[in-house]
N, C-alpha and C positions, 0 to 999 in steps of 0.2 A: 515244162522241167522249170524252177525258181529258179533264179539267181542271186543268191545274199549278194549288196553292194558290200564292199567292205568298208575302211576309213581312210578317206582321202585326206591329200596335204593339207593342212590347215586348219583342220575342223575339230584338232583339242584330240579326238577320237583317240590316236594312233597312242600318244604318251597320255593319256586320262588319267590313271595311277598313278602318275609320277606326278602329277598337279594335285593329287587328294592333300586337303589341311594345309595347305599354304596360306591360306587365307587372301584378301584384300591387298594393292600393292599399296605400301609404304610412301604417307606425304614426303615430298621432297626435303622442309625441313626438319623430316624425322631421322633420315637415311647420314652415318654420321661421315660415310665421304663424299659427300651430295654440295655442290657452296651454299647453298640455302638455309643446308644444316648451319654452317659457319656464322653464319649472317643474323641468323635467331640467337645463336647464344653469343655478339655483341650488343643485337638488340637489348635482350636479356639483363646483359651486365651494364648499360645505360641507364636503365629500368631501374634494377638494384642502385644505384647512383643517386636518381633525380631524389632529392631534399626533404621533395613534399611527400612523396612516397615511402621511405626513410622512416618519415616521422609519424604516418600512416600505421606505419609497423610495429612501431616504438611504443605507439597508444593502444594497439588493439592488445597487446599484451597484459595494457594493465585495466582495462574498462571492457564493458560492454554492452550493449543495447539494452537491457533489463537493469542497469545500473542504475540508482536514485541518486543525483549530483545536488550540490549546492552551488553556485556560482556564486561569484561578485563579492565584495570587500566587504560590507553591509552585509547579505546574506550569510555568510560563511563566520564572521564571526558572532551575530544572535544564533546562530545553531552550538557551535560552540560555545557559548554561555550557558545554552538552558539544557547542554549535554547532552542533543542528541547524536544516537551511536554512532561511529564513527570508526573507520578504519583507515586512510588515508588521505591525508593533503599535500597537492599537487602547489605548488612555488613555478612561478617562470623566473629563466634564467635572466640575472641583471635587472631584477624588479628594485623600482623606486621606491624605498618603506616609510610609511607614513607610521601613525599612532595605531590606524586600523591592522595594518599587517604584521608590525610588531607584536600589537597581542595577541591576533590570531597564532604568532608560531609559538608565540610563548601559550597561552592554554592546549595548542595543540600536544608541544613538550608534556604537559602535565597528566592530560587525557590518554599518553602514554601511543600516538598517532605514529603513521609510517610516514616520513618527509619527502618528498620529491622530485625534483629539481625538474622543470624541461622545460626548451626550447621555445619559443612560442608560435611555431608549425605544429608542435606537438598538442602544447595546453590549448588548441584550434581543434584540434583533435578531440580531444578530451573531453571538450565542453561540449562539445557539439555546435560551436558561437563565439565570436569573435570577442563575445562581450562579457567575457570573465575578470578584466580586471586581475590579471595575473595571478588570481587562487579558485580553485577548486577544490572541492569537501566531497569525496564517495563518503556517499553514508550506509551504514548496515541493514540487511534485508529485517524488519522487525521480525519479533519472534511473538505470533499469535496464539493466546489458548486457546484449547478445546473449550466448546460445550456446559460439558462433563468437570472439568475441574472447573470453572466459572463458579458453575452451582456449587461444587463440592466447597468448595474454599468460604464462599456466601453462608452456607449453612452450617460449615464449623464453626461459622466467629459468632453467628447465632447463638447457636447449643454451649459456647463459654459463657454468655452474656445471660443465659437463662436461671443459671445461678445470682444472679447480680438482685439487693434488694430492690434497685433503683425501677420504678416500672415504664418509666422514658426511658432508660439506658436498654428496657430486653426489645421496646417499641422499635425503636431506633436503630436498633441491631437486625432485624427485619432485613435477608434481602430483598435487594432492589438493582435492577437491570433498568436500563434504556435503548433498543433496538433500533435501529434506521432502517426502515423500507426506501429503495430508491434517490438515495442521499449520493452526489457523484463529485460535490465538490472536496477536497480534504482537505479547505481552510475551514466548513464549515463544520466535518467531522472533529478539528482540529479543537475547534469551538465546541462542541458539544462536549470532549474527552473533559476538556478543564471544566466543567458547569457539572458533571460529573460526577470527579474527583471534590471539587468543591460542596457538594451537596448529599458527601457520605456513598453514592454510591456503591457497588459493587463489582461494576463491568461495564463492558459494552458490545451490543453482537452485531455482527454485521453479515448479510449476506456474503457469497464469494460472489456471486454476479452482478451488471447493473448501482455498482457502488462504488465509492472515496476506500480506496488503501489509503493506511496509515503510511504515510510520507513521508518526507522531511518536512515537506510545507505545510501537514497534518502537524507533526511532532513539535513546529516553532510556535505554530498557532496556540498549539495544549500549553505553551511555557511551565513546558517541563513535566507537565501532567499526567503525559504521554509514556513516562516512567513508571508510573506508581497504580495507574489504570490500565488493570489487563485487559484486554479487547480478544474476543469470538468472532472467527469468523467461521458460517454455516452453509451449508449447500443448500438447504430449504429453511426460509424465517417464517415459512408456516407450520410445518413438520419442526423446530424448534420449539416453537411454541406448545405446540401439542407435549409434547417432551416433560417441558418444565411445567406445566399444568397439568401432567401425572406427578411431578414434586409436590406441590402444593401450591403453585403457584397461580394467582389469578393476573389475565394483562387487561392491560387501558392502552387502547386507540385514540393516538389525538387527531381532531380532524376538526374545518370545522363546521359540519354538519352534524356533530356531535349532540346526543338531548341532555346530558348533565355537561357540570362546571367542572375543568383541574380539580382538584384536591377535593374533587366535592361528593365519589361517585360510589365510596364506601368499600373500596378495597384500600384506600390507602396502607393502613398500619397490618397487611398482610404480605408476604410474601410476593413481588410484586414486579410484575415487565412494563414500561411506559412503551408506547413507540410511535417514531416518527413518522411521518411520509415525508418527500421531497414535496418543495416549493409551489405550489401551482398544482400539480397534478395529486399528490395527498398518497394516502393509503393504498394501497390495492386491492384490488376483492379480497382475492384469498385472508391475504394479511386482513383485514379489517371482520371477513368473518368466523376467524377463527381468535378475536379480542372477544372478550367477555362484557365489556363496556367501550362507548367511547364518548372522548368528553373532546370540548370544546374550551380555548380561549375564548372569552370578550372585547372583542374590538370593533373600532367606529366603523363605519361603510365608507371613507375614505380610501382606507386598505385594503386590501382584497384581501390577502396571507402576510403573516409569518415567514422573515428567512426561519428557518429547522435549525439552527442553534439560539435562537434567539427565542424559540417557541418551549428547546430543550431546557432552556432556562427558565425560566416562568416555570413549566411544569415539573421539573425536579422541585423548585422550591414550596410548590402547591404541597407536593407529595412530602416534603418536611416538615413545612406548618401543619399538614395536616396529623400527621405523626407526633407531632407537640400537642397537638390540643387531645385527642388521643390517650397520649401519656399523663396529665393534668384531671382527663375527667377520669383518672384509675385509683388517681393521689388521693 
């Protein structure tokens, strides 16, 4: 006969049901009756009173890692002068004002910005730097257009000019876009936007990845042209070119190895997309294959390539000149 051994003292078997659902034993600092709990509360109050941590908490209410900030007196003044869309201006408490800070405060008031005063620790935290000179400008995110909206507006403008008696007006009103493939410098982007506005382009097209964005730096270099030049971001630049081709556009890629010269491809008087690659790498393979023509800018052997913004200005001028010549030939 087999005799079963019952629960023994200390095994937990005797009161097993009573122990169910209790979970792990709380830490000493989590037990309200324990000495460690009181010590933790005292330490927490000490941390809350730390001025550096308090400044960090206050600054976190107004800023985030994704905020686009302009710091420094000269930079903030330039941004306000060209009407960079902004929301808040931070001024250091007890700042020693000069002509620049007085003009900054005046422009901020004219533009209806929120003025917030902060102490030195808060300013360092907001600017993520100590070199802010007592002024920080929070810039609003740029509002991009869709590719369809860009094309619709350009084509509507072209249709409105079809009734004009001037051949030059009709040709110059034909849609013209400039697309950037792999240009990652926001200052280059700002210069391209400025050139696009100067030569009557209808918009700028950017890929979402491996490309500069319209930040405060790009806006400043554009000298305010970003306020009037729509910019579209697309998931895939090659597919964007193909979708525009279905709407009657031609695409000319700018590359040093092109077999034609800018302004002499034969597509200048048509609805056109000019694509620029990055300095050094040039156009990507798929984008290059999607182009109807590859054109180059004649330069000496002393220079390997041109800056993207310089190449954009030259190519847009060449297109504008070719359109003028085409209009003159029809008169």
